[in-house]
PABA-333557 format. One record per residue: residue number from 1; y, x, z of N, C-alpha, C in turn. Coordinates in nm, 3 decimals. Atoms other than C-alpha are relative to their C-alpha. Layout:
BEGIN
   n      nv      nu      nw     cav     cau     caw      cv      cu      cw
 NUM       Y       X       Z       Y       X       Z       Y       X       Z
...
end
This chain:
BEGIN
   n      nv      nu      nw     cav     cau     caw      cv      cu      cw
   1  -0.071   0.080  -0.097   0.506  -0.199  -1.492   0.102  -0.086  -0.074
   2  -0.092   0.094   0.063   0.707  -0.503  -1.588   0.127  -0.022   0.081
   3  -0.115   0.030  -0.084   0.936  -0.551  -1.288  -0.015   0.066   0.137
   4  -0.004  -0.054  -0.135   1.036  -0.389  -0.957   0.106  -0.077   0.077
   5  -0.092   0.072  -0.087   1.195  -0.590  -0.677  -0.001   0.069   0.136
   6  -0.013  -0.056  -0.134   1.321  -0.418  -0.360   0.040  -0.114   0.093
   7  -0.024   0.110  -0.092   1.301  -0.669  -0.076   0.078   0.048   0.122
   8  -0.069  -0.056  -0.117   1.411  -0.448   0.213  -0.008   0.151  -0.008
   9  -0.007  -0.146   0.005   1.520  -0.087   0.238   0.087   0.048   0.115
  10  -0.078  -0.061  -0.107   1.636   0.124   0.530  -0.032   0.148   0.001
  11   0.023  -0.145  -0.002   1.683   0.500   0.544   0.099   0.067   0.095
  12  -0.082  -0.086  -0.084   1.813   0.750   0.798  -0.034   0.144  -0.037
  13   0.030  -0.141   0.027   1.807   1.129   0.805  -0.143   0.036   0.040
  14   0.133  -0.036  -0.050   1.469   1.124   0.983  -0.113  -0.094  -0.041
  15   0.107   0.092   0.037   1.281   0.816   0.859   0.051  -0.104  -0.099
  16  -0.038   0.103   0.094   1.278   0.526   0.618  -0.104  -0.108  -0.010
  17   0.089   0.114   0.018   1.127   0.188   0.542   0.032  -0.062  -0.136
  18  -0.019   0.063   0.130   1.073   0.026   0.204  -0.101  -0.112  -0.015
  19   0.086   0.114   0.027   0.935  -0.315   0.119   0.040  -0.055  -0.136
  20  -0.033   0.049   0.133   0.907  -0.444  -0.234  -0.119  -0.060  -0.072
  21   0.104   0.060   0.083   0.707  -0.593  -0.517   0.011   0.058  -0.141
  22   0.012  -0.045   0.138   0.592  -0.446  -0.847  -0.079  -0.106  -0.076
  23   0.076   0.089   0.085   0.481  -0.677  -1.125  -0.047   0.080  -0.121
  24   0.060  -0.077   0.108   0.244  -0.532  -1.384  -0.008  -0.084  -0.128
  25   0.000   0.067   0.130   0.205  -0.617  -1.752  -0.101  -0.114  -0.011
  26   0.100   0.108   0.003  -0.101  -0.836  -1.685   0.038  -0.118   0.089
  27  -0.045   0.106  -0.088   0.098  -1.052  -1.441  -0.041   0.018   0.145
  28   0.035  -0.029  -0.139  -0.067  -0.910  -1.129   0.119   0.068   0.067
  29  -0.112  -0.063  -0.070   0.163  -0.779  -0.859  -0.049   0.075   0.123
  30   0.026  -0.080  -0.119   0.167  -0.528  -0.578   0.115  -0.022   0.097
  31  -0.097   0.014  -0.108   0.348  -0.627  -0.261  -0.026   0.116   0.094
  32   0.021  -0.122  -0.076   0.405  -0.314  -0.056   0.104   0.020   0.108
  33  -0.094  -0.047  -0.102   0.563  -0.172   0.256  -0.046   0.137   0.047
  34   0.027  -0.135  -0.051   0.585   0.187   0.378   0.105   0.036   0.103
  35  -0.090  -0.061  -0.095   0.736   0.344   0.685  -0.031   0.149  -0.003
  36   0.019  -0.144   0.012   0.786   0.719   0.642   0.090   0.074   0.098
  37  -0.079  -0.088  -0.085   0.911   1.001   0.862   0.007   0.138  -0.061
  38  -0.017  -0.139   0.043   1.046   1.343   0.782  -0.075   0.089   0.097
  39   0.073  -0.096  -0.084   0.822   1.622   0.911   0.085   0.125   0.019
  40  -0.077  -0.120  -0.031   0.948   1.946   1.060  -0.004   0.103  -0.113
  41   0.009  -0.096   0.111   0.830   2.142   0.753   0.070  -0.051  -0.126
  42  -0.081   0.063   0.106   1.072   1.933   0.539  -0.082  -0.082  -0.098
  43   0.079   0.093   0.078   0.788   1.723   0.401   0.021  -0.141   0.051
  44  -0.008   0.140  -0.040   0.748   1.348   0.431  -0.140  -0.048   0.033
  45   0.128   0.053  -0.043   0.467   1.168   0.614   0.006  -0.152  -0.001
  46   0.012   0.145  -0.005   0.362   0.808   0.553  -0.062  -0.035   0.134
  47   0.047   0.035  -0.134   0.323   0.659   0.902  -0.079  -0.130  -0.004
  48   0.071   0.127   0.015   0.233   0.297   0.832   0.021  -0.051  -0.142
  49  -0.009   0.051   0.136   0.163   0.124   0.504  -0.085  -0.125  -0.015
  50   0.077   0.116   0.042   0.037  -0.194   0.347   0.028  -0.024  -0.147
  51  -0.011   0.022   0.145  -0.029  -0.247  -0.025  -0.093  -0.116  -0.034
  52   0.076   0.121   0.026  -0.143  -0.592  -0.131   0.009  -0.032  -0.150
  53   0.004   0.024   0.143  -0.249  -0.626  -0.498  -0.063  -0.135  -0.025
  54   0.048   0.136   0.026  -0.287  -0.986  -0.616   0.008  -0.030  -0.150
  55  -0.002   0.038   0.141  -0.361  -1.149  -0.950   0.115  -0.098  -0.026
  56  -0.111   0.087   0.040  -0.127  -1.381  -1.139   0.002  -0.132   0.078
  57   0.008   0.121  -0.081  -0.249  -1.673  -0.924   0.013   0.029   0.150
  58  -0.023  -0.046  -0.137  -0.169  -1.477  -0.604  -0.130   0.010   0.082
  59   0.128  -0.020  -0.066  -0.539  -1.424  -0.525  -0.022   0.150   0.021
  60   0.019  -0.141  -0.035  -0.629  -1.096  -0.353  -0.093   0.070  -0.098
  61   0.086  -0.092   0.073  -0.766  -0.819  -0.571  -0.041   0.112   0.095
  62   0.028  -0.110  -0.094  -0.736  -0.536  -0.318   0.119   0.019   0.093
  63  -0.106  -0.033  -0.096  -0.541  -0.449  -0.004  -0.037   0.130   0.070
  64   0.015  -0.126  -0.071  -0.499  -0.102   0.144   0.098  -0.003   0.117
  65  -0.095  -0.009  -0.112  -0.352  -0.065   0.493  -0.056   0.087   0.110
  66   0.043  -0.081  -0.115  -0.365   0.134   0.813   0.037  -0.067   0.132
  67  -0.017   0.073  -0.126  -0.315  -0.139   1.072  -0.126   0.025   0.082
  68   0.117  -0.045  -0.078  -0.545  -0.031   1.358  -0.085  -0.114   0.057
  69   0.083   0.110  -0.049  -0.770  -0.338   1.376  -0.148   0.013  -0.036
  70   0.141  -0.025   0.028  -1.103  -0.186   1.259  -0.039   0.137   0.055
  71   0.023  -0.133  -0.059  -1.163   0.102   1.505  -0.139   0.057  -0.026
  72   0.134  -0.051   0.025  -1.533   0.130   1.416  -0.021   0.060  -0.138
  73   0.016  -0.053   0.136  -1.474   0.230   1.054   0.030   0.149  -0.007
  74  -0.037  -0.140   0.025  -1.482   0.593   0.939   0.142   0.006  -0.057
  75  -0.138  -0.022   0.044  -1.134   0.729   0.866   0.100  -0.098   0.062
  76  -0.089   0.091  -0.071  -0.983   0.480   1.113   0.136   0.065   0.016
  77  -0.017   0.143   0.022  -0.721   0.335   1.082   0.005  -0.042  -0.148
  78  -0.012   0.029   0.143  -0.725   0.357   0.699  -0.118  -0.084  -0.047
  79   0.108   0.086   0.049  -0.921   0.075   0.535   0.046  -0.080  -0.121
  80  -0.022   0.074   0.123  -0.952  -0.142   0.225  -0.064  -0.138   0.012
  81   0.055   0.135   0.013  -1.003  -0.515   0.172  -0.009  -0.027  -0.150
  82   0.017   0.033   0.141  -1.145  -0.610  -0.167  -0.041  -0.147  -0.012
  83   0.028   0.142   0.016  -1.174  -0.963  -0.303  -0.149  -0.031  -0.008
  84   0.143   0.026   0.017  -1.544  -0.927  -0.381  -0.085   0.048   0.117
  85   0.073  -0.047  -0.118  -1.640  -0.778  -0.042   0.060  -0.071   0.121
  86  -0.049   0.080  -0.112  -1.614  -0.990   0.271   0.056   0.079   0.116
  87  -0.043  -0.078  -0.115  -1.557  -0.709   0.520   0.085   0.118  -0.044
  88  -0.081  -0.119   0.028  -1.312  -0.422   0.541  -0.093   0.119  -0.020
  89   0.077  -0.121   0.023  -1.441  -0.090   0.413   0.087   0.122   0.031
  90  -0.079  -0.119  -0.033  -1.338   0.266   0.503   0.095   0.035  -0.114
  91  -0.099  -0.043   0.097  -1.028   0.395   0.330   0.044   0.142   0.028
  92  -0.060  -0.131  -0.022  -0.812   0.705   0.322   0.151  -0.019   0.005
  93  -0.146   0.005  -0.002  -0.445   0.780   0.374   0.051  -0.027  -0.141
  94  -0.053   0.038   0.130  -0.258   0.615   0.089   0.152   0.013  -0.001
  95  -0.144   0.015   0.021   0.091   0.618  -0.053   0.019  -0.078  -0.128
  96  -0.029   0.087   0.113   0.259   0.413  -0.321  -0.046   0.061  -0.133
  97   0.036  -0.065   0.125   0.187   0.670  -0.593  -0.151  -0.003  -0.024
  98   0.147   0.008   0.011  -0.189   0.681  -0.522  -0.043  -0.141  -0.036
  99   0.035   0.140   0.027  -0.207   0.301  -0.519   0.032  -0.038  -0.144
 100  -0.037   0.032   0.137  -0.019   0.268  -0.848  -0.097   0.067  -0.098
 101   0.098  -0.067   0.085  -0.254   0.526  -1.004  -0.132  -0.077  -0.004
 102   0.125   0.076  -0.005  -0.558   0.328  -0.887   0.011  -0.132  -0.077
 103  -0.018   0.127   0.072  -0.418   0.001  -1.020   0.005   0.021  -0.150
 104  -0.014  -0.021   0.144  -0.322   0.140  -1.358  -0.132   0.041  -0.065
 105   0.132  -0.030   0.054  -0.678   0.270  -1.402  -0.078  -0.127  -0.030
 106   0.069   0.128   0.021  -0.794  -0.094  -1.384   0.069  -0.091  -0.102
 107  -0.073   0.087   0.095  -0.530  -0.240  -1.615  -0.033   0.035  -0.144
end
């Protein structure tokens, strides 16, 4: 990682929101947002998320999100948009750490 920029941050005792941008050594960047809530078992649950990975020219490489606009996909609402595939594909629950791991495997 080359740079981290926090664009918006809000936290309470029960939930939080974070929006930011990571820039990687190859010049690609990850624009991200997460809304999380504290669970009763003192864990944390990611409620909504969006991770948009773009190349140095701001062209989409991959986007992971759980906006509920593809109800016919398995694992709804989790889905992935890839630059080389025209349609959304099934995804899984993601968090910032999983996404960063996936990106660093490609760098």
